N, C-alpha and C positions, 0 to 999 in steps of 0.2 A: 504494500499499499504505500509506504514511504517513497519508493522508487517512482511510482506513478505520479505522485504530487510533485516531486522534483523534477520529472519529466514535463509535466504540464506547466509548471512555472517557468521553466527553461524555454519552452516552446512559445508561450505568451511573450515573454521578454524578448525573444528574437523577433517575433512578429511586430511588436511595438517599436523596436529599434529600426526595423526595415521601413515601416511606414513613417516613421519620425525623421528619417534622413533626408535632407534637402539637397537635391542636385543642382547644377547650374541651369537646368531647364525648369526649375520651380520658380514660382513668383513672376516678376516682371519679365517679359520676353527679352527685352533689350535694355541695357542701362547705358548711359552716356557719362562716361567718367571724365575726370579732369584731363587736360592736355598733358600728353607725356612728350617731353623733349629733354635732351640731355645737354647740360652745360653749354658749350659753345654752339651746339647743334639747335638750340632753342631759339625760335624766332621772336622777335620783340612783340611783346603783347599790344603795343600802341601802334601797330601798323594795320589799320582797317583797309582791307582790300576786298574787291569782289572776286570770287574764285576765278582763277585763269587770267586775271588782268594785272598788267604792271602796277607796281606801287609807285609812290612819289619819288623814291630813291632811283637814281639813273641806273638803268640796266637791271633792276631788281624786280622780280615777280613772284608773287605768292600763288600757288596753284593748289587747289583742293581736288583731290581725286574722288571718284564715285564712291558711294557707300558699298562695301562688299559684305553681303549677307552671309554669315557663317552659322553652324549649328548652335553656337554659344552666344550669338549676338553679333551686331554690326562693327565692322572695322573701317575707319575712314582715315586717309592720310593726307596731310597738307605739307607741301614742300615749298621751299624758298630757293629760287635760282638767281644767281647773279652771273652775268657774262656767260650764260650757258652752262654754268656749273652748279650742282646741287650744294647749297651751302648750309642748309638746315632742314630738318625733317620734323614735323610735329605729328602725332597720332591725335586726332580730334575725337574719334569714338573708338571704343574697344570693349570688349566683354569684361564686365566687372561686377556681375550680379551677385556674387558671393565671395568669400575669403579665398577659396582655392583660385578661382578666376584672376582675382587681384595679385595673388602670389605668382602665378604663372606670367602674368603679363608684365608685373614689376620687374621680373627676371628677363623676359624675353624682348620686350619693345626696345629697351636701350640697346641691345645686341643688333637687333634689325636696324635701327636708326644708324648705328655706327657703320654697319656694312653697307648700308645705302650711301652714305656719304663718301665712304672709301671706294665703292665700286662705281659710283656715278651712274647706275642703272638699276633696273629692277632684277638684274641676274645676280641675286644673292642667296645664300644658303638658308634653309629653313632652321628653326631652333628646335632642337630635340626637346620633346614634351610640351611644345607649344605649336604643333604642326597646323591646327586649325586657325589659330590667330595668324601664324606665319603666312599661311595661304591668302587669308583675307587681306593682310597688309600687303603682300605682293601684287594682288589683283587691284587694290586701290592705288598703289603706288604707280602701277603701269598705266592705270587710267589718268593720273595726274601727269605722268610723263608724255602720254599721248596728247593731252590737252595743251601741253607747253611747246609742242612742235609747231 
C-alpha cells in the first residue's frame, strides 16, 4: 500500500511539473527587446532616420532590414554604413520572451554583430546553440544589405 501511495504522489508531481513548465512558445508570441549593439558597433541613438535612407552625416546611411519571423519570435537588424562599409549593427528585435531566450541572445547577438562588421557581408557563421536566432539575423541582415545596394 505504501508503494502505491508513493508511486501516485510521484506521478502527480511529475504531471504538475510538466504542465507548469513554461517554454519560449508560452505567453506572448513575440517580444521586442532592447536594442543590442556592442561598444563601438552601436549606432548613435540620436540619429533619427527613415529605414534605408541616408542620414544627415555625409556618406552615412542607416538601413533597417525586414523582420525575419522565427519559431521563437521576430528578429530584425539595423545596420549603419559609411562609405560603403558596415560600421555598426543593431538588433532592433529579437526573441526574449523568457529567461532562456535572453540568455541565448545575450551570448549570440554580440558574436553575430562582431562577425558582420568583420566580414562586411551576410556570409557569417551561425552561433552554436542559437541556430534559430542566427538564421533570422542573417535573413534580416541580407534584407538590409539588399536595400542598401
